[in-house]
C-alpha positions as CSV (number, residue, x, y, z in Angstrom):
1,X,115.4,191.6,110.6
2,X,119.0,191.7,111.3
3,X,119.1,190.3,115.3
4,X,122.4,191.7,117.3
5,X,124.1,189.8,120.1
6,X,123.0,192.2,123.6
7,X,127.0,192.3,124.8
8,X,129.1,192.8,121.8
9,X,126.5,193.7,119.0
10,X,127.5,191.4,116.2
11,X,124.7,190.1,113.9
12,X,123.7,186.6,114.9
13,X,123.7,183.9,112.6
14,X,120.9,181.6,111.5
15,X,121.6,179.1,114.0
16,X,122.7,181.6,117.1
17,X,118.9,182.7,116.8
18,X,117.7,179.3,116.8
19,X,119.3,178.6,119.9
20,X,118.1,181.5,121.6
21,X,114.9,180.4,120.6
22,X,115.4,177.2,121.6
23,X,116.8,178.2,125.2
24,X,116.0,181.6,125.8
25,X,117.7,183.5,128.8
26,X,116.5,186.8,128.4
27,X,118.9,188.3,126.0
28,X,120.1,187.4,122.8
29,X,124.0,186.3,122.7
30,X,126.0,185.2,119.8
31,X,128.0,181.5,120.5
32,X,130.8,183.6,121.9
33,X,129.1,185.6,124.4
34,X,126.9,183.2,125.2
35,X,130.3,180.5,126.0
36,X,132.0,183.2,128.2
37,X,128.8,183.9,130.5
38,X,128.3,180.2,131.1
39,X,132.5,179.8,132.1
40,X,131.6,182.9,134.6
41,X,128.5,180.8,136.1
42,X,130.7,177.5,136.4
43,X,133.5,179.7,138.1
44,X,130.7,181.0,140.7
45,X,129.6,177.6,141.2
46,X,132.9,176.2,142.0
47,X,133.9,179.1,144.1
48,X,130.6,178.7,146.1
49,X,130.8,175.1,146.6
50,X,134.9,174.7,147.4
51,X,134.3,175.6,151.1
52,X,131.9,172.4,151.3
53,X,134.4,169.9,149.6
54,X,137.0,170.8,152.6
55,X,135.9,167.8,154.8
56,X,137.2,165.9,151.8
57,X,141.0,167.0,152.1
58,X,141.0,165.1,155.5
59,X,144.5,166.7,156.8
60,X,143.7,170.2,156.1
61,X,140.4,169.7,157.6
62,X,141.9,168.3,161.1
63,X,144.0,171.3,161.1
64,X,141.2,173.7,160.2
65,X,139.3,172.1,163.5
66,X,142.1,172.2,165.5
67,X,143.0,175.8,164.9
68,X,139.4,176.8,165.4
69,X,139.9,175.0,168.9
70,X,143.0,176.6,170.1
71,X,141.0,180.1,169.0
72,X,138.3,179.1,171.6
């Protein structure tokens, strides 16, 4: 039985089928599509925490605090 990638409909290799069995994510993906989804998740995580890390850029953080105080 041939398994196809849920995204691009290419036939999965034996190795890709084994990976999907070991680490199920709900859909069958080829290696390329799996890497694409991983990169998208990394970008989402990066964007979600970049605002939390503003305090480490101290000059910009101080300027942001001063601007907020002026607005009040």
